[in-house]
C-alpha positions in Angstrom: 95.3 90.3 106.7 94.3 89.1 102.8 94.9 90.5 99.3 92.8 93.5 97.9 90.4 92.4 95.5 90.9 93.5 91.9 93.7 93.2 89.1 96.8 91.6 90.2 99.3 91.9 86.8 101.1 89.2 86.0 104.5 91.0 84.5 106.7 89.7 81.8 110.3 89.9 82.1 111.5 91.6 78.8 114.9 90.3 77.9 117.4 92.2 75.8 117.5 91.5 72.1 119.5 88.1 72.2 117.7 87.1 75.5 120.7 87.4 77.6 119.9 89.6 80.2 116.8 91.6 81.8 116.0 94.5 79.9 115.4 96.6 82.9 114.1 99.5 80.8 111.6 97.6 79.5 110.4 96.3 82.7 110.0 99.9 84.1 107.8 101.0 81.4 105.7 97.8 82.0 105.3 98.6 85.5 104.6 102.1 85.5 101.6 101.2 82.6 100.1 98.9 85.6 100.3 101.8 87.7 98.7 104.2 85.5 95.5 102.0 84.5 94.9 101.2 87.8 96.2 97.9 88.7 95.6 96.7 92.5 99.2 95.5 92.6 101.8 93.5 90.3 102.9 89.8 90.8 106.9 89.5 89.7 108.5 86.2 89.0 105.3 84.3 88.0 105.1 82.1 85.2 104.7 84.4 82.5 107.7 86.1 83.8 109.5 83.0 83.1 111.1 82.9 86.6 112.1 79.8 86.4 114.7 80.8 83.5 116.3 83.3 85.3 119.0 83.3 87.4 119.2 84.0 91.1 121.1 87.1 90.2 118.2 88.1 87.7 115.8 87.6 89.8 117.2 89.9 92.1 117.5 92.4 89.7 113.5 92.0 88.1 112.1 92.7 92.0 114.8 95.6 92.4 113.6 97.5 89.0 109.9 96.8 90.1 110.3 98.2 93.3 112.2 101.4 91.9 109.4 101.7 89.1 106.0 102.0 91.1 104.7 102.0 94.3 102.1 99.0 93.7 101.8 96.0 96.0 103.8 93.3 95.4 103.6 89.2 95.1 106.7 87.6 94.6 106.4 84.5 92.4 108.6 81.2 94.1 109.2 78.8 91.8 110.7 75.8 93.7 109.0 73.0 95.5 111.5 72.0 97.8 111.4 73.8 101.5 115.1 74.7 101.3 115.1 75.7 97.7 112.0 77.8 98.3 113.4 79.7 101.2 116.5 80.1 99.1 114.7 81.6 96.1 112.5 83.6 98.9 115.9 84.8 100.8 117.5 86.3 97.5 114.3 88.5 96.9 113.1 89.4 100.5 115.7 92.3 101.1 114.6 93.8 97.9 111.6 93.7 98.1 111.1 94.8 101.8 108.0 96.3 103.2 106.1 96.4 99.7 105.7 92.5 99.9 101.6 91.7 100.1 103.0 87.6 100.0 105.4 85.3 98.8 103.6 83.1 96.1 104.1 79.3 96.6 103.4 76.6 94.9 101.4 73.3 95.6 104.1 70.9 96.1 102.1 67.9 97.7 98.5 66.0 97.0 98.6 65.0 100.5 96.5 67.9 102.3 98.2 67.3 105.7 102.3 67.4 103.8 100.9 70.5 102.0 99.9 72.4 105.2 103.2 71.3 107.0 105.2 72.4 104.2 103.3 75.7 104.1 103.4 76.4 107.6 107.7 75.5 107.6 107.5 77.9 104.4 106.0 80.8 106.5 108.0 80.4 109.9 111.4 80.5 108.1 110.5 83.4 106.0 108.1 85.4 108.5 106.0 86.5 105.5 102.6 85.9 104.0 101.5 83.4 101.4 99.5 83.3 98.4 99.5 79.7 97.5 99.4 78.6 93.6 97.9 75.8 92.4 98.6 75.2 88.7 99.8 71.6 88.3 100.4 72.0 84.7 103.1 73.7 85.7 104.2 72.1 89.5 103.2 68.4 87.7 101.3 68.4 91.1 97.8 67.9 91.0 95.5 68.1 94.3 91.9 67.6 94.7 90.2 71.1 95.6 88.4 69.6 98.7 92.4 68.6 99.4 93.3 71.8 99.0 90.4 73.6 101.0 91.6 71.3 103.9 95.3 72.1 104.1 94.8 75.7 103.3 92.2 76.2 106.6 95.6 74.3 108.5 97.7 77.5 107.5 97.4 81.0 109.1 99.8 82.8 106.8 97.6 82.5 103.7 96.3 85.7 102.4 95.1 84.3 99.3 94.9 81.8 96.6 95.7 81.7 93.0 93.8 79.0 91.2 95.0 77.7 88.0 93.8 74.0 88.2 91.9 73.1 85.1 88.7 73.6 84.7 89.2 76.7 87.0 85.6 77.9 87.6 84.5 74.5 89.4 87.5 74.9 91.5 87.3 78.4 92.2 83.3 78.1 93.2 84.7 75.7 95.6 87.6 77.4 97.0 85.6 80.5 97.7 82.6 78.5 99.6 85.2 76.8 101.8 88.1 79.5 102.5 87.8 82.7 104.0 90.9 84.4 101.7 90.1 85.9 98.5 90.6 83.6 95.1 92.2 84.7 92.3 91.7 83.3 88.2 94.9 82.8 86.3 95.1 81.1 83.0 95.6 84.0 81.0 91.9 85.1 81.7 90.2 82.8 79.8 87.9 81.7 81.9 87.8 84.9 84.1 83.9 86.2 83.5 83.0 82.7 84.9 85.5 82.8 88.5 83.9 86.2 89.0 80.5 84.5 88.6 81.1 82.0 91.2 83.3 83.8 93.8 86.5 85.1 92.5 87.9 88.0 93.7 89.6 89.4 90.8 92.2 88.3 88.2 95.8 87.4 88.9 97.5 86.6 85.1 99.2 87.8 82.3 97.7 89.4 79.3 99.0 91.8 77.1 95.9 94.3 77.2 95.5 94.4 81.0 92.9 97.3 80.7 90.8 93.9 79.3 90.9 92.8 83.1 90.5 96.2 84.5 87.5 96.7 82.6 85.7 93.3 83.0 86.0 93.0 86.8 85.0 96.7 87.0 81.9 96.1 85.4 81.6 92.8 87.5 81.4 94.9 90.6 79.1 97.8 89.0 77.1 96.1 87.1 77.6 91.7 87.7 77.2 89.4 85.4 75.6 90.5 82.4 77.5 93.9 82.4 80.8 92.1 82.7 79.9 90.1 79.3 79.1 92.9 77.6 82.6 94.2 78.4 84.4 91.4 78.0 83.5 89.7 75.2 85.5 92.4 73.1 88.6 91.2 74.7 88.4 87.2 74.7 89.1 87.1 71.0 92.6 88.3 72.0 92.5 86.5 75.2 91.9 83.1 73.8 94.5 83.3 70.7 97.2 84.6 73.8 96.5 81.4 75.4 98.0 78.9 72.7 100.3 76.1 74.4 103.8 76.6 73.8 103.7 79.7 71.7 101.9 81.6 74.7 104.6 83.6 76.1 106.0 84.5 72.7 102.8 86.2 71.3 102.3 87.9 74.4 105.7 89.5 74.6 105.1 90.6 70.8 102.1 92.1 71.9 103.7 94.0 74.5 106.1 95.0 71.8 103.7 96.1 69.3 102.0 98.2 72.3 105.5 99.7 73.0 105.7 98.4 76.6 108.7 96.5 76.2 111.6 96.7 73.5 111.9 93.1 72.5 110.1 90.0 72.2 113.1 87.5 73.2 111.7 84.5 74.9 113.8 81.5 76.8 113.2 78.1 76.1 111.1 75.7 76.4 109.1 78.8 75.0 109.0 78.9 71.5 108.8 81.5 68.6 105.7 81.7 67.0 105.6 80.9 63.4 105.1 84.4 61.4 101.5 83.9 60.3 100.8 83.9 64.1 102.6 87.6 64.4 100.1 88.4 61.1 96.7 86.9 63.1 98.0 89.1 66.7 98.2 92.3 64.5 95.0 91.8 63.2 93.4 90.9 67.0 95.0 93.9 68.3 93.4 96.1 66.3 90.1 95.0 67.0 90.7 94.9 70.9 89.8 98.1 72.8 92.3 100.3 74.8 95.2 98.9 72.6 97.6 102.1 71.5 
């Protein structure tokens, strides 16, 4: 079994106005929007979902809300690197997600392929669930050579996909796609989506405030290849690049989701920062020029 190709939307976790609790009504609205526009599935409790800043009870609430809101398959993110902590996070949400689970997204936790294989196999053995491996060294703090990642995953039968977010991502995606028989998904806010598709990515698994653009690009690539996808994607790329600003990316995306009517508040939790007002004015201009925004 592997993940279906396409667009796996990474959900933001909407918070109440003061940031003190999960805004479940907004979360449900966001989930239903993804289902309406035709997402392949959803990724819950990812980096974009501020999972590392949520309590265990809040994480469970997020998963409960998503499961109740739509029937899409789900990838559930795990933030921890330590085996025991990974399993504790998984045990907190697995009873809630049930048969909807397409994979537990587990971080690369070692640069050594032998140690990484051992860790992933132990996670799979303890949870009895399929795994999506996320390689995001900026967040995990653990870099791994792509050849070593290929070697590690070849020894883990439970892996059903890889989310590649090691920059520069197109060379990594190309090597992973050539060396593995599971789908490779790009992330990084879609900043390299077109090139990732061109070198073998199965789609996108990322947070972007206009996921209609991700779907349009991936669909155009399937139908008409690189040229067709490039023609479609260029109208979304200014907003993609604008949103992917270090430190304020989450705040910008959440404000964009507010302006689109998909969530009610743009509160974020530290270390995410609130963007300056000048960036909000620019965001409005970018949204006004982006196809499919309503």
